[in-house]
C-alpha positions as CSV (number, residue, x, y, z in Angstrom):
1,M,46.2,33.0,66.2
2,P,50.0,33.3,67.7
3,L,52.0,36.4,66.9
4,F,55.1,34.6,64.8
5,G,58.3,36.3,64.8
6,A,62.1,36.0,65.4
7,H,65.2,37.4,67.4
8,L,66.8,39.7,64.5
9,S,70.0,41.6,63.7
10,I,70.1,45.6,64.6
11,A,73.2,46.0,62.2
12,G,72.8,49.4,60.9
13,G,70.0,50.8,63.2
14,C,67.3,49.0,65.2
15,H,64.8,50.0,62.1
16,K,66.6,47.3,60.3
17,A,65.5,44.4,62.6
18,V,62.3,45.7,61.4
19,E,62.5,45.6,57.9
20,L,63.8,42.0,58.1
21,A,60.9,40.8,59.8
22,E,58.8,42.3,56.7
23,T,60.4,40.4,54.7
24,F,59.8,37.4,56.6
25,G,56.0,38.4,57.2
26,C,56.5,38.6,61.3
27,Q,54.1,39.7,63.5
28,T,55.9,40.3,66.1
29,L,59.8,40.4,66.8
30,Q,62.8,40.4,69.3
31,I,66.0,42.8,69.2
32,F,68.9,43.6,71.2
33,T,68.9,47.3,71.7
34,K,72.9,47.0,71.8
35,N,76.0,44.5,71.4
36,A,74.5,41.7,74.1
37,S,78.1,41.1,74.9
38,Q,79.4,44.5,75.9
39,W,78.3,46.4,78.8
40,Q,77.8,49.8,77.2
41,G,76.3,50.8,73.8
42,K,76.2,53.5,71.5
43,P,73.2,55.8,73.1
44,L,70.3,55.5,71.0
45,S,69.9,59.3,68.8
46,D,66.3,60.6,68.3
47,D,66.6,59.6,64.3
48,D,67.3,55.9,65.6
49,V,64.2,55.9,67.9
50,S,62.2,57.6,65.4
51,R,62.8,55.4,62.5
52,F,62.4,52.2,64.2
53,K,58.7,53.5,65.8
54,K,57.9,54.6,62.5
55,A,58.8,51.2,60.9
56,V,57.0,49.3,63.7
57,G,53.9,51.4,63.5
58,R,54.2,50.8,59.5
59,L,54.4,46.8,59.7
60,G,52.0,46.7,62.5
61,L,53.9,44.7,64.7
62,K,52.6,43.8,68.1
63,H,54.2,43.2,71.6
64,V,57.8,44.1,70.3
65,T,60.4,42.7,72.8
66,A,64.1,43.0,73.8
67,H,66.7,40.8,75.4
68,D,69.0,42.1,78.1
69,S,72.7,41.6,77.5
70,Y,74.2,38.1,78.8
71,L,76.7,40.1,80.7
72,I,74.0,41.2,83.5
73,N,74.1,39.1,86.4
74,L,71.5,40.3,89.3
75,A,72.2,37.5,91.4
76,S,75.8,37.8,91.9
77,P,77.0,37.8,95.3
78,D,80.2,39.8,94.5
79,P,79.0,43.7,94.9
80,A,80.9,45.0,92.2
81,L,79.3,42.9,89.4
82,Y,75.8,43.1,91.0
83,K,76.1,47.3,91.0
84,K,77.8,47.1,87.5
85,S,74.9,44.5,86.9
86,L,71.9,46.5,88.1
87,D,73.2,50.1,86.4
88,A,73.6,48.1,83.2
89,F,69.9,46.3,83.1
90,V,68.5,49.9,84.3
91,D,70.2,51.5,80.9
92,E,68.6,48.3,79.2
93,M,64.9,49.2,80.5
94,Q,65.8,53.1,79.7
95,R,66.5,52.0,75.9
96,A,63.1,49.3,75.6
97,E,61.0,52.3,76.9
98,R,62.7,54.8,74.6
99,L,61.9,52.4,72.0
100,G,58.2,52.0,73.1
101,L,58.8,48.3,73.3
102,A,56.2,45.9,75.3
103,Y,58.9,43.1,77.0
104,L,62.5,43.1,78.4
105,V,63.4,39.7,78.5
106,M,66.3,39.1,80.8
107,H,68.0,35.3,82.8
108,P,67.7,36.2,86.4
109,G,71.3,35.3,86.8
110,A,73.7,32.8,88.6
111,H,73.8,32.6,92.6
112,T,77.5,31.2,91.6
113,T,79.4,30.7,95.4
114,D,76.1,31.6,97.2
115,T,72.9,29.9,97.5
116,P,69.9,29.6,95.1
117,E,67.9,31.4,97.8
118,A,70.0,34.3,98.4
119,G,70.3,34.5,94.7
120,L,66.7,34.9,93.8
121,S,66.4,37.2,96.7
122,R,69.4,39.4,95.2
123,V,67.4,39.3,91.6
124,A,64.3,40.7,93.8
125,A,66.1,43.3,95.3
126,A,67.5,44.4,92.1
127,L,64.2,44.7,90.1
128,D,62.9,46.2,93.1
129,D,65.4,48.8,92.7
130,A,65.3,49.2,88.9
131,H,61.3,49.8,89.2
132,D,62.2,52.4,91.6
133,R,64.5,54.1,89.3
134,C,62.3,53.7,86.3
135,P,59.1,54.7,87.6
136,G,55.9,55.1,85.5
137,Y,57.4,52.8,82.5
138,R,55.0,51.0,80.3
139,L,57.7,48.5,79.2
140,Q,57.3,45.1,81.5
141,V,60.2,43.0,82.4
142,L,60.2,39.5,81.6
143,L,62.2,36.4,84.0
144,E,63.0,33.7,81.6
145,T,62.8,30.4,82.0
146,T,66.6,28.7,81.7
147,A,68.5,25.6,81.0
148,G,70.0,25.8,84.4
149,Q,73.9,25.1,83.3
150,G,76.1,25.9,86.0
151,T,74.5,28.0,89.0
152,T,72.0,29.4,86.7
153,L,68.8,30.5,88.2
154,G,65.4,30.1,86.5
155,H,65.4,26.1,85.3
156,R,62.8,25.7,88.2
157,F,59.4,27.3,87.8
158,E,59.8,28.1,91.7
159,H,62.7,30.0,91.3
160,L,60.3,32.4,88.8
161,A,57.5,32.0,91.5
162,A,59.9,33.1,94.5
163,I,60.9,36.4,92.6
164,L,57.5,37.0,91.5
165,Q,56.6,36.9,95.4
166,A,59.2,38.8,96.7
167,V,59.0,41.8,94.7
168,K,57.0,44.8,95.4
169,Q,55.9,45.7,92.0
170,P,54.6,42.1,90.4
171,R,52.4,43.4,88.2
172,R,55.5,44.8,86.2
173,L,57.0,41.4,86.0
174,G,55.8,38.6,83.6
175,V,57.4,35.4,82.2
176,C,59.0,34.2,78.8
177,L,59.0,30.7,78.3
178,D,62.0,29.0,76.2
179,T,61.4,25.7,74.9
180,C,64.7,24.3,74.6
181,H,65.4,25.8,77.9
182,V,62.6,24.0,79.9
183,F,63.2,21.0,78.2
184,A,66.8,20.9,79.1
185,A,65.7,21.8,82.6
186,G,64.1,18.6,83.0
187,Y,60.5,19.2,81.9
188,G,58.9,17.0,79.6
189,L,57.3,18.3,76.2
190,A,58.2,15.6,73.5
191,T,55.0,13.4,74.3
192,K,51.6,15.1,74.9
193,D,51.2,13.6,78.0
194,D,54.5,15.7,79.1
195,Y,53.7,18.6,77.1
196,D,50.3,18.6,79.1
197,A,51.9,17.9,82.7
198,T,54.5,20.3,82.1
199,F,52.1,23.5,81.7
200,R,49.7,22.0,84.4
201,E,53.3,22.4,86.7
202,F,53.6,26.0,85.4
203,D,50.2,27.1,85.7
204,A,50.1,25.8,89.7
205,V,53.4,27.2,90.4
206,V,53.2,30.4,88.4
207,G,50.4,30.7,86.6
208,L,49.8,31.3,82.8
209,A,48.1,34.6,82.8
210,R,51.9,35.3,83.7
211,L,53.1,33.9,80.4
212,K,53.8,37.0,78.1
213,V,56.0,35.2,75.4
214,F,57.7,32.0,74.3
215,H,60.7,31.9,72.7
216,V,60.4,29.1,70.3
217,N,63.7,26.6,69.8
218,D,64.2,23.1,69.8
219,S,67.2,21.3,72.2
220,V,70.7,19.6,70.4
221,K,70.9,18.0,74.3
222,D,68.7,15.5,76.0
223,R,66.1,16.2,78.6
224,G,67.4,17.4,81.9
225,S,70.9,17.8,80.6
226,R,70.7,21.5,81.6
227,V,73.0,22.5,78.6
228,D,71.3,25.3,76.5
229,R,72.0,24.5,72.9
230,H,68.8,25.5,70.7
231,A,68.2,23.8,67.8
232,G,65.5,24.2,64.4
233,L,62.3,23.0,64.6
234,G,62.3,19.4,64.3
235,K,66.0,19.2,64.3
236,G,66.5,18.6,67.7
237,K,65.3,16.2,70.9
238,I,62.1,18.2,71.3
239,G,60.5,17.3,67.8
240,L,57.8,18.8,66.0
241,D,54.9,17.4,67.7
242,A,55.5,19.9,70.8
243,F,55.7,22.7,68.5
244,R,52.4,21.8,66.7
245,W,50.8,21.4,70.2
246,L,52.2,24.9,71.2
247,V,51.1,26.5,67.8
248,T,47.2,25.1,68.2
249,D,47.1,25.7,71.8
250,E,43.9,27.8,72.1
251,R,44.8,29.1,75.7
252,F,48.0,30.6,74.0
253,A,46.1,32.2,70.6
254,D,47.3,35.7,71.5
255,R,50.5,35.2,72.4
256,P,53.9,36.2,70.4
257,M,56.1,33.4,69.5
258,I,59.9,34.1,69.0
259,L,62.3,31.9,67.2
260,E,65.8,31.7,68.2
261,T,67.1,29.2,66.2
262,P,70.2,28.8,64.3
263,K,70.1,31.2,61.4
264,E,71.6,28.7,59.0
265,D,71.5,25.2,58.3
266,G,74.2,23.8,56.0
267,D,73.6,25.4,52.3
268,V,70.5,26.8,53.6
269,K,71.1,30.4,54.8
270,D,67.4,31.5,55.4
271,M,66.7,29.6,58.4
272,D,64.3,32.1,60.2
273,R,62.2,32.0,56.7
274,V,61.7,28.0,57.2
275,N,61.4,27.5,60.9
276,L,58.4,30.1,60.5
277,G,57.0,28.5,57.5
278,I,56.6,25.3,59.7
279,L,54.8,27.3,62.6
280,R,52.4,28.4,60.0
281,G,51.8,25.0,58.5
282,F,50.7,23.7,61.8
283,L,47.9,26.0,61.8
284,S,46.7,25.1,58.3
285,E,47.1,21.3,59.1
286,P,43.7,19.7,59.1
287,E,41.9,19.0,62.3
288,A,42.6,15.4,63.4
């Protein structure tokens, strides 16, 4: 069965996210290793690392994942921002490797005043540099599909394929597919025909073997809006059927499926538990 989890808070220490995961019955987990809205974070102490690793081992979580800072833009044509972003990304890799994480999810970035092709070339060059500075890491970096707001790269499968083809060490990379993002970018999911067509296209352009993690989110905005607004499962424009098909898709039976959905909905303050329950419920439904 797929590995269900959520992006959970590290307030009080990284191990606190594991404790939350246990209360939700998660099999996997995603965290920020520091404040995602700041360039620098407090260094991880030996105690931080030890407590986190022991908690993960005790719970038996698999493919534990981090997401990098939203400030990082490896596609930037501005030399100062590019260097700052690269240094920050290397730090993210070092933190994730030290915690023993399987994956580090990153957004390719925005090309701003330059061309998309030039932006993609800078991302590939930055990843090569980061890999050179982090030799021998077990950590795998995952390129995330994006909604395509502004000049953001990654909203076309071809963008991801271009990066994977350009880097020197492609085996150190994979892909994280965000359902809200691909839908907002224009790929269909809401009908079975659209769902099948989208994954056929992904397989043809990128390859399903590259797909390591799902971010499982409904979309507030319509297909093709290129607006990144996550919704709870069944509370957006994608609808529940797509998530049923995803969870029961035998091709993805071993993949982590991680919620990044709103934590609250009106008076309900525990929406991760609700949405995880929806995903688990699909597995117990009788076959049609």
